[in-house]
VOGU-3710 file (C-alpha; in Angstrom, 3 decimals, decimal comma):
1> xxxxxxxxxx> -16,015/23,680/-15,360  -14,240/27,008/-14,842  -10,840/27,995/-16,185  -8,899/27,583/-12,860  -10,130/23,992/-12,543  -9,082/23,175/-16,025  -5,787/24,756/-15,511  -5,266/22,883/-12,091  -6,188/19,423/-13,827  -3,997/20,215/-16,844
11> xxxxxxxxxx> -0,961/20,877/-14,470  -1,024/17,152/-13,576  1,013/15,829/-16,565  3,764/13,741/-14,779  2,955/11,245/-12,196  4,743/11,515/-8,754  7,699/9,355/-8,482  7,741/7,101/-5,394  10,801/4,771/-4,906  10,693/1,290/-3,631
21> xxxxxxxxxx> 12,909/1,829/-0,737  11,830/1,188/2,811  11,339/5,135/3,783  9,024/5,612/0,573  6,779/2,931/1,727  5,659/5,215/4,623  3,345/6,593/1,806  1,484/3,544/2,357  0,327/4,443/5,940  -1,994/7,358/5,006
31> xxxxxxxxxx> -3,749/5,258/2,313  -4,156/2,480/4,760  -5,676/4,608/7,504  -7,984/6,269/4,948  -9,136/2,977/3,748  -9,738/1,464/7,190  -11,639/4,622/8,396  -13,866/4,698/5,584  -14,610/0,942/5,557  -15,317/0,944/9,212
41> xxxxxxxxxx> -17,596/4,013/8,833  -19,711/2,383/6,157  -19,859/-1,002/8,112  -21,053/0,269/11,826  -24,596/1,369/12,405  -23,709/3,676/15,176  -20,312/5,239/15,633  -19,101/5,458/19,225  -15,576/7,112/19,337  -13,896/4,485/21,594
51> xxxxxxxxxx> -15,215/1,444/19,765  -14,627/2,942/16,357  -11,070/3,937/17,272  -10,360/0,452/18,485  -12,004/-1,385/15,545  -10,142/0,992/13,018  -6,872/0,401/14,640  -7,235/-3,235/14,594  -8,131/-3,103/10,867  -4,940/-0,860/10,133
61> xxxxxxxxxx> -2,925/-3,319/12,055  -4,265/-6,232/10,124  -3,846/-4,559/6,768  -0,296/-3,609/7,491  0,559/-7,162/8,678  -1,066/-8,625/5,454  0,776/-6,194/3,300  4,322/-6,947/4,986  3,733/-10,691/4,790  2,729/-10,459/1,216
71> xxxxxxxxxx> 5,806/-8,198/0,481  8,081/-10,776/2,228  6,622/-13,730/0,364  7,052/-11,854/-2,994  10,586/-10,861/-2,131  11,352/-14,491/-1,230  9,871/-15,649/-4,628  11,854/-13,051/-6,539  15,051/-14,091/-4,680  14,405/-17,563/-5,384
81> xxxxxxxxxx> 13,838/-17,166/-9,299  16,561/-14,503/-9,807  19,350/-15,816/-7,470  18,993/-19,410/-6,632  17,526/-20,988/-9,584  20,099/-19,869/-12,094  22,860/-21,022/-9,827  21,284/-24,367/-9,655  20,584/-24,665/-13,504  24,282/-23,263/-14,173
91> xxxx> 22,891/-20,178/-16,154  21,044/-16,854/-16,030  17,268/-16,323/-15,227  17,212/-13,798/-18,127
//
């Protein structure tokens, strides 16, 4: 590899900090779109623009719904374990 490539790679020493607030979760959208487009492009034999766009949009929607449901379930479990169980047991979870 050349010197500029090594310099560029060496500059990535600190990972990008992404918070867990709702506005930071918008970073998930480009990732989901990229995954859906690549997945659909590898699964179809012939790409027709209208059908490809429809199937990709459906896959993007289903991935986002699954992620949302999974996040809500995990939030509910965390709320139950950290707030409700200690109150019922009369102590702290930690």
